[in-house]
Each structure stands twice: as C-alpha cells, then as structure tokens.
C-alpha positions, 0 to 999 in steps of 0.5 A, spaced: 634 551 680 629 546 683 634 541 683 639 545 687 634 547 692 632 540 693 639 538 694 640 543 699 634 541 703 636 534 703 643 536 705 640 540 711 636 534 713 641 528 712 644 525 718 650 523 714 656 527 713 656 532 708 661 529 703 657 523 703 650 526 702 653 531 697 655 525 693 649 521 694 645 527 691 649 528 685 649 521 683 641 521 684 640 527 680 645 524 675 641 518 674 634 521 674 637 526 668 640 520 664 633 516 665 629 522 663 633 522 656 633 515 655 625 515 656 624 521 651 629 517 646 625 511 647 619 515 645 622 518 639 625 512 637 618 508 638 614 514 634 619 514 628 619 506 628 611 507 628 612 512 622 617 508 618 612 502 619 606 506 617 610 509 611 612 502 609 605 499 610 602 504 605 608 503 600 607 496 600 599 496 600 599 501 594 602 496 589 598 490 592 592 494 590 594 496 583 596 489 582 589 487 584 586 492 579 590 489 573 588 482 575 581 484 575 581 488 569 585 482 565 580 477 568 574 481 566 578 482 559 579 474 559 572 473 561 569 478 555 574 475 550 571 468 552 564 470 552 565 473 545 569 467 542 563 463 545 558 467 542 561 467 535 562 459 536 555 459 537 553 463 531 558 460 527 555 453 529 548 455 528 549 458 521 553 451 519 547 448 522 542 452 518 546 451 512 546 444 513 538 443 514 536 449 510 531 445 505 532 452 500 540 451 501 543 452 494 536 454 491 536 460 486 534 466 489 532 471 484 530 477 489 538 477 491 540 479 484 537 486 483 537 489 476 535 495 472 528 495 470 527 492 463 523 497 458 518 493 453 514 496 448 507 492 446 504 495 440 498 494 436 495 495 429 489 498 432 492 505 434 489 512 436 486 509 443 492 512 447 498 508 451 498 505 458 504 505 462 505 500 467 510 496 471 510 489 473 514 485 478 513 478 482 514 479 490 518 472 492 517 474 499 510 475 500 508 471 494 504 476 490 504 479 483 505 486 484 502 491 478 504 498 479 499 502 474 503 509 473 499 513 467 495 513 461 496 518 455 493 520 449 486 517 451 480 518 446 474 522 449 468 519 451 464 523 446 468 523 439 463 528 437 464 533 442 471 531 444 470 533 451 475 530 456 473 524 460 473 522 467 478 515 466 479 510 471 482 503 470 479 496 472 485 490 473 484 483 472 487 476 471 484 471 467 483 466 469 481 469 475 485 469 482 479 471 487 473 475 487 476 482 489 475 488 484 481 492 483 479 498 480 483 505 480 481 512 482 477 516 477 481 522 474 477 528 473 477 531 466 483 529 463 486 524 457 492 523 460 491 521 467 496 519 472 495 514 477 501 511 481 497 506 484 499 499 486 495 492 486 497 485 488 494 478 486 496 473 491 498 466 487 504 462 486 510 464 481 509 458 477 501 459 476 502 466 473 505 464 466 498 461 465 494 468 466 493 474 462 493 481 465 487 485 463 486 493 463 479 495 462 479 503 461 473 506 462 470 513 462 466 515 469 459 517 467 454 519 472 449 514 470 450 507 472 453 504 465 460 507 464 463 508 457 469 503 455 475 507 452 479 501 450 483 495 453 490 492 454 491 485 454 498 482 456 500 474 456 504 473 462 507 467 459 511 472 454 514 476 460 519 475 466 517 478 472 522 475 476 525 482 476 521 489 475 519 490 468 516 496 465 512 496 459 508 501 455 502 498 451 498 501 446 490 501 448 486 497 443 478 498 442 474 493 447 472 487 443 464 487 442 460 481 444 457 478 438 450 480 437 451 487 440 449 493 436 451 499 440 448 502 447 442 507 448 441 511 454 434 511 457 431 515 463 424 512 466 420 516 471 412 514 473 408 520 476 402 516 480 398 522 481 397 523 473 398 516 472 403 518 467 409 514 464 415 518 461 420 515 457 426 520 455 431 517 449 437 521 451 443 518 446 446 512 443 453 510 441 457 506 437 451 504 433 453 498 428 450 498 421 449 491 417 450 495 410 457 498 408 454 505 409 459 510 412 453 513 417 446 512 419 440 516 420 437 513 426 431 514 430 428 511 436 421 507 436 418 506 443 412 501 444 408 500 450 406 493 451 401 490 456 401 482 457 406 482 451 401 485 446 403 492 443 398 497 445 401 504 443 407 506 439 411 513 439 418 515 436 423 520 436 426 525 430 431 522 426 438 524 427 442 525 420 449 522 419 451 519 426 452 513 429 453 516 436 446 520 436 443 525 441 436 526 442 434 528 449 426 527 447 421 525 452 415 520 450 409 520 455 404 514 456 398 514 460 398 508 464 393 507 470 397 504 477 393 498 477 396 496 470 403 498 471 405 491 473 403 488 467 407 494 462 413 493 458 417 497 453 420 495 447 425 500 445 428 499 438 433 503 434 432 504 426 435 507 420 431 511 417 429 510 410 425 514 405 422 508 401 421 502 406 420 502 414 427 502 416 433 497 418 433 495 425 439 497 428 438 494 435 433 494 441 432 492 448 426 490 452 424 494 459 420 491 464 415 485 464 420 479 464 422 475 470 429 475 466 434 478 471 439 483 468 440 491 467 433 492 463 429 488 469 433 492 474 432 499 471 424 497 471 424 495 478 428 502 480 423 506 477 417 503 480 421 503 487 423 511 486 416 514 483 416 521 481 424 521 480 428 520 473 432 513 473 437 513 467 441 507 465 445 505 459 442 499 455 446 494 450 442 494 443 441 487 440 438 485 434 
C-alpha cells in the first residue's frame, strides 16, 4: 500500500506522459525489491558461512587439544620412565661399586643365618644347690656379648636350719675383667625360684670372648652389709659357640672357699658415750669349718678387750650344741672411757667347746686398733662415727 501511494504521488507530480512515468515507477520499484532480497540473502549467507566456519574451527580445535594432551601424557610417561631407568641404573651402579670396594664383601656373616636356639645342659657332681637358666648370644652389630638372665630354680635357703625363703640376686662377671662395671640383677623377695628376665652386655671382640669365663655369683640379700652366698656358676666361653643364640641350664655349685677361711660371724657394735659402755652383740655364725672329722661342733664365742695390743678383759657366750651354723644373739658389755676408746681393739674368737681341754680354735677376727684397711676396720670406724646406734656386719673367720 505504501508503494502504491508513492506511485500515485509520483504519477501526479511527474511532468512526463503517464505511460512513461508508470513504466519508470514500476522498474524502480522492481529494482528496489530485488535489491532488498539480495541484501537479505547476502546477510543470511554471511551468517551461515560464519556459523559453518565457527563449527569447523571448533571441530578442528578439538582434535588438536586431544592430540596435545596425548602428546603431553606420552612425554610425561617417557620422562618418568627415563627418570626411573636412570635411578635404577644409578642404584645398580652404586650397588656394584659397593660390592667391588666393600672390604667385607665375601666375608661370612653369621647374623644373616638365623637358627633355632641351641639348648645345652651343664651338670656338676655338686648337686642340691639349684639350677640356673640363661641365654647367651654375641651381637655382631654392636660388638657386645649379651647375657639374658632368665631364672633360677630350687635354690637352697639362706639358713639351712630354719629353711626360710631367701631374697636372691645374682652378680654377673667375665674373668678376666672387661671393664669396672658391676652387673647385678634385681633382688627377688622371699623365693627359692626367682624369675629375672634381665639383660646384661659386655663390650668386647668376638675373638677375645673365647679366652673368658662367665661367672654367676648367687647371693641372698641381707639387711646387714655382708650377704650370704647361695652358690656360683662358671661357664668357659671356649666351649660355647655364641655366634647364634644358645640357651643353657646349669647346675649351681657351692662357692669355693678361700684357703684359711673358717666360716663367718655376724657381730653388732655400739658405744654409749654417756655411760662409757661398749656393747658387742654376738648374733650368729655360719659354715664353721672343723679341722677334725667330727660331724658337728659345740661352738661358743670369746671376746677379748685389748688396749694398745694388751688383753685387759675377756667375756664369752654360751655354748651351742651340735651346730656349725649357731645362733646366739647375746650381748657382751665392756666399760670403756671415751679417752681410751681410740686405743681399744677387740679379738673375737670362735671355739669348739671341749670338756677336757680349753677348746679348739675354729676361727677369729680382729676389730679396731689397726691401720690395715678392710671390713673389720670399716666396721669399727662406722661404730665410732655413729655412736648410740648399733652397727652390724658379717666378718670372715680365719685361723
């Protein structure tokens, strides 16, 4: 309608003939119409071509990215494989070098060949003292001889007369000595079958171990300073291969007495300065040694007070019939002025009572009044420094 109105307006204003003007207008309208269709077609074609180009570009981009990821993964895998192979090569080279230059290459390593524990029995003719259970092994990594103290069984009582339980503990040593350390187990209270499960180490070379003797000393703990021996075990290391773990059961033997020893006696000393009184308590003795073939003795104790080496006064205990482990618990008192006390010494003698003669000397010990160091002198000094207190100690009897 708009085109027709424009046509009528142009027809009215046109100076030309109606036919020419009509023809001109129709041609002009047709040109514009065709021109509009061409422009819209061109635009549509351009948009379609752009969409097609974009889709083709996107399709072309996708395989490129996948190929890139594939390439990167393959390159990473190849780099990883290269690193792994290089590290393997380096490790193999290092192991080869270590084998070539290792001075211990080809040497026998006993610790690399574990075996089951070897159980050995060490018996003795001297039975009745119990048994000791231990495990021995040499640690090649630390160069230590390791002693595993496991247990002891059927130990004898400390006092055979009363048969009371012991408080056993064990000291372990190598002879000749390796060092100055004292290796001692814990104390097990009131038992004759103690279980220890304790470890002890001795630092020394494996070749030097064959020249040693392993010694176990068994004691009964006493509240006094000298403890009772329950026995001992000796193992010659030349006869035992400890390159692997060795388990051993050993018979406990009586401790060997030193020549000249005749048993032991337990004595308590105290000095009361206000009363100037020296009190000697003879408590008990054990394992008295008889020089005759008599099965038992009738022991008693005689205490002699000496000043500057001269006997001034003498007292004695009662007689205990038929015992080599007598118990007295008798107190003998002496009046001693404080200024004289440093010059005083005591001679304690154990004798076997005889109805006819004076009695056989079983052993004796000397307390105080001597510069010779030892337990006797130490006991006397403890009494002087702890006046008004009773100080008890075991002493060895000698003939």
